[in-house]
KOLTIVEX-22406 format. One line per field, with one value per residue (C-alpha): residue number from 0; x, y, z; residue in three letters. Coordinates in nm, 3 decimals, always signed. Layout:
! KOLTIVEX-22406
resi	(NUM_...)
u	(X_...)
v	(Y_...)
w	(Z_...)
resn	(ala_...)
! end
This chain:
! KOLTIVEX-22406
resi	(0_1_2_3_4_5_6_7_8_9_10_11_12_13_14_15_16_17_18_19_20_21_22_23_24_25_26_27_28_29_30_31_32_33_34_35_36_37_38_39_40_41_42_43_44_45_46_47_48_49_50_51_52_53_54_55_56_57_58_59_60_61_62_63_64_65_66_67_68_69_70_71_72_73_74_75_76_77_78_79_80_81_82_83_84_85_86_87_88_89_90_91_92_93_94_95_96_97_98_99_100_101_102_103_104_105_106_107_108_109_110_111_112_113_114_115_116_117_118_119_120_121_122_123_124_125_126_127_128_129_130_131_132_133_134_135_136_137_138_139_140_141_142_143_144_145_146_147_148_149_150_151_152_153_154_155_156_157_158_159_160_161_162_163_164_165_166_167_168_169_170_171_172_173_174_175_176_177_178_179_180_181_182_183_184_185_186_187)
u	(-8.986_-8.973_-8.615_-8.730_-8.989_-8.773_-8.449_-8.675_-8.645_-9.063_-9.331_-9.602_-9.648_-9.954_-9.910_-10.059_-10.078_-9.854_-9.583_-9.524_-9.532_-9.315_-9.381_-9.214_-9.443_-9.820_-10.072_-10.391_-10.623_-10.812_-10.978_-11.002_-10.956_-11.057_-10.874_-11.078_-11.014_-10.902_-10.990_-11.072_-11.455_-11.564_-11.388_-11.537_-11.528_-11.753_-12.053_-12.001_-12.071_-11.806_-11.535_-11.407_-10.961_-11.079_-11.277_-10.868_-10.732_-10.601_-10.546_-10.231_-10.163_-10.008_-9.926_-9.819_-9.402_-9.476_-9.742_-9.805_-10.032_-9.918_-9.790_-10.075_-10.258_-10.035_-10.030_-10.432_-10.371_-10.149_-10.405_-10.663_-10.460_-10.320_-10.057_-10.067_-9.929_-9.766_-9.666_-9.628_-9.483_-9.485_-9.366_-9.737_-10.073_-10.173_-9.906_-10.043_-10.400_-10.282_-10.181_-10.476_-10.673_-10.463_-10.649_-10.345_-10.434_-10.604_-10.491_-10.587_-10.557_-10.669_-11.078_-10.922_-10.616_-10.862_-10.903_-11.174_-11.133_-11.078_-11.088_-11.396_-11.349_-11.511_-11.496_-11.296_-11.522_-11.343_-11.096_-11.154_-10.840_-10.821_-10.567_-10.618_-10.491_-10.305_-10.169_-9.823_-9.604_-9.348_-9.476_-9.415_-9.280_-9.418_-9.609_-9.623_-9.908_-9.981_-9.968_-10.186_-10.438_-10.423_-10.443_-10.753_-10.874_-10.826_-11.034_-11.350_-11.328_-11.630_-11.401_-11.699_-11.889_-11.708_-11.785_-11.656_-11.384_-11.556_-11.832_-12.156_-12.354_-12.115_-11.954_-11.997_-12.117_-11.827_-11.560_-11.431_-11.368_-11.073_-10.769_-10.774_-11.102_-10.920_-10.749_-10.974_-11.132_-10.810_-10.721_-10.352)
v	(+7.613_+7.269_+7.223_+7.400_+7.162_+6.817_+6.976_+7.000_+7.379_+7.412_+7.140_+7.268_+7.536_+7.702_+7.667_+7.621_+7.259_+7.355_+7.547_+7.162_+6.905_+6.647_+6.289_+6.351_+6.514_+6.532_+6.815_+6.842_+7.029_+7.319_+7.523_+7.576_+7.990_+8.053_+8.433_+8.714_+9.009_+9.297_+9.637_+10.059_+10.164_+10.302_+10.064_+9.904_+9.582_+9.713_+9.614_+9.292_+9.009_+8.773_+8.828_+8.570_+8.613_+8.799_+9.063_+9.183_+9.156_+9.498_+9.600_+9.663_+9.360_+9.381_+9.057_+8.937_+8.846_+8.503_+8.370_+8.050_+8.002_+8.306_+8.086_+7.874_+8.262_+8.355_+8.000_+8.009_+8.396_+8.306_+7.977_+8.257_+8.452_+8.760_+8.795_+9.028_+9.388_+9.381_+9.675_+9.622_+9.292_+9.386_+9.145_+9.135_+9.122_+9.442_+9.631_+9.563_+9.592_+9.996_+10.005_+9.867_+10.131_+10.431_+10.354_+10.176_+9.822_+9.571_+9.207_+8.894_+8.779_+8.506_+8.594_+8.650_+8.873_+9.111_+9.395_+9.596_+9.910_+10.065_+9.804_+9.606_+9.223_+9.016_+8.638_+8.491_+8.201_+8.170_+8.022_+7.925_+7.933_+7.817_+7.710_+7.476_+7.589_+7.332_+7.247_+7.068_+6.834_+6.597_+6.250_+6.016_+6.238_+6.257_+6.561_+6.840_+6.812_+7.185_+7.008_+6.829_+7.078_+7.277_+6.958_+6.854_+7.175_+7.258_+6.931_+7.057_+7.370_+7.441_+7.570_+7.611_+7.820_+8.161_+8.480_+8.573_+8.880_+8.962_+9.211_+8.926_+9.143_+9.009_+8.717_+8.284_+8.122_+8.156_+7.839_+7.902_+8.135_+8.364_+8.122_+8.318_+8.199_+7.880_+7.977_+8.177_+7.845_+7.687_+7.742_+7.726)
w	(+6.075_+5.975_+6.065_+6.433_+6.443_+6.379_+6.597_+6.855_+6.933_+6.918_+7.026_+6.776_+6.522_+6.317_+5.976_+5.659_+5.470_+5.201_+5.411_+5.602_+5.343_+5.490_+5.600_+5.893_+6.050_+6.199_+6.062_+6.291_+6.034_+6.207_+5.900_+5.549_+5.425_+5.114_+4.922_+4.845_+4.619_+4.837_+4.687_+4.808_+4.884_+4.520_+4.275_+4.038_+4.212_+4.492_+4.204_+4.191_+4.488_+4.394_+4.181_+3.923_+3.816_+3.477_+3.617_+3.774_+3.450_+3.362_+3.771_+3.948_+4.294_+4.568_+4.664_+4.988_+4.929_+5.161_+5.019_+5.020_+4.672_+4.514_+4.247_+4.208_+4.170_+3.912_+3.695_+3.758_+3.525_+3.298_+3.204_+3.128_+2.916_+3.158_+3.370_+3.679_+3.699_+4.076_+4.143_+4.548_+4.726_+5.110_+5.447_+5.538_+5.478_+5.635_+5.443_+5.099_+5.264_+5.308_+4.938_+4.865_+5.082_+4.926_+4.572_+4.435_+4.327_+4.403_+4.641_+4.665_+5.066_+5.251_+5.403_+5.779_+5.716_+5.580_+5.810_+5.644_+5.821_+5.486_+5.228_+5.097_+5.013_+4.795_+4.775_+4.438_+4.323_+3.993_+4.042_+4.437_+4.601_+4.958_+5.202_+5.523_+5.850_+6.123_+6.430_+6.328_+6.513_+6.525_+6.393_+6.695_+6.950_+7.255_+7.356_+7.702_+7.853_+7.724_+7.331_+7.448_+7.598_+7.226_+7.047_+7.239_+7.234_+6.847_+6.819_+6.979_+6.819_+6.603_+6.320_+6.105_+6.325_+6.324_+6.146_+5.788_+5.758_+5.417_+5.432_+5.521_+5.268_+4.982_+5.164_+5.121_+5.460_+5.703_+5.694_+6.043_+6.329_+6.429_+6.550_+6.868_+6.943_+6.992_+7.294_+7.490_+7.628_+7.703_+8.093_+8.178)
resn	(unk_unk_unk_unk_unk_unk_unk_unk_unk_unk_unk_unk_unk_unk_unk_unk_unk_unk_unk_unk_unk_unk_unk_unk_unk_unk_unk_unk_unk_unk_unk_unk_unk_unk_unk_unk_unk_unk_unk_unk_unk_unk_unk_unk_unk_unk_unk_unk_unk_unk_unk_unk_unk_unk_unk_unk_unk_unk_unk_unk_unk_unk_unk_unk_unk_unk_unk_unk_unk_unk_unk_unk_unk_unk_unk_unk_unk_unk_unk_unk_unk_unk_unk_unk_unk_unk_unk_unk_unk_unk_unk_unk_unk_unk_unk_unk_unk_unk_unk_unk_unk_unk_unk_unk_unk_unk_unk_unk_unk_unk_unk_unk_unk_unk_unk_unk_unk_unk_unk_unk_unk_unk_unk_unk_unk_unk_unk_unk_unk_unk_unk_unk_unk_unk_unk_unk_unk_unk_unk_unk_unk_unk_unk_unk_unk_unk_unk_unk_unk_unk_unk_unk_unk_unk_unk_unk_unk_unk_unk_unk_unk_unk_unk_unk_unk_unk_unk_unk_unk_unk_unk_unk_unk_unk_unk_unk_unk_unk_unk_unk_unk_unk_unk_unk_unk_unk_unk_unk)
! end
């Protein structure tokens, strides 16, 4: 995606700060999204209000293939004296969640990726893993009028007033609105 932005094939991209580490790109921060532990109902983690990484020792794991924080998760496990038993890697978060719903293991996913129809989620609190979503443009490049509108709407939106994707009975206070809500008020 960086190459597409830099070449002019894209005017703007929605990406995480970690994915767009390039001094030629300008990041317009939108929101911070925590990671949550997702599991099937009836799993022992359902008794917990929040999950520490050590609570996951011995669990089977499903992980997204293109997760920007997976390396941080794996390193955090190693520092705590265990390795994840990864039994599934999925192209998409919802595919990983379906593996979890089938009772094959647990997953650590971005809190707003949790669909929640057949699974439960609890905040991962030790360590707290989070990513920052941002609109990304090329620094110094003039923007089309629609990009200016999008950036203005993004700056005006109150990201911290959204509803949490994690079951609200067990969530920390919500951090963001769902990104689709940003575009709902933008006229064309």
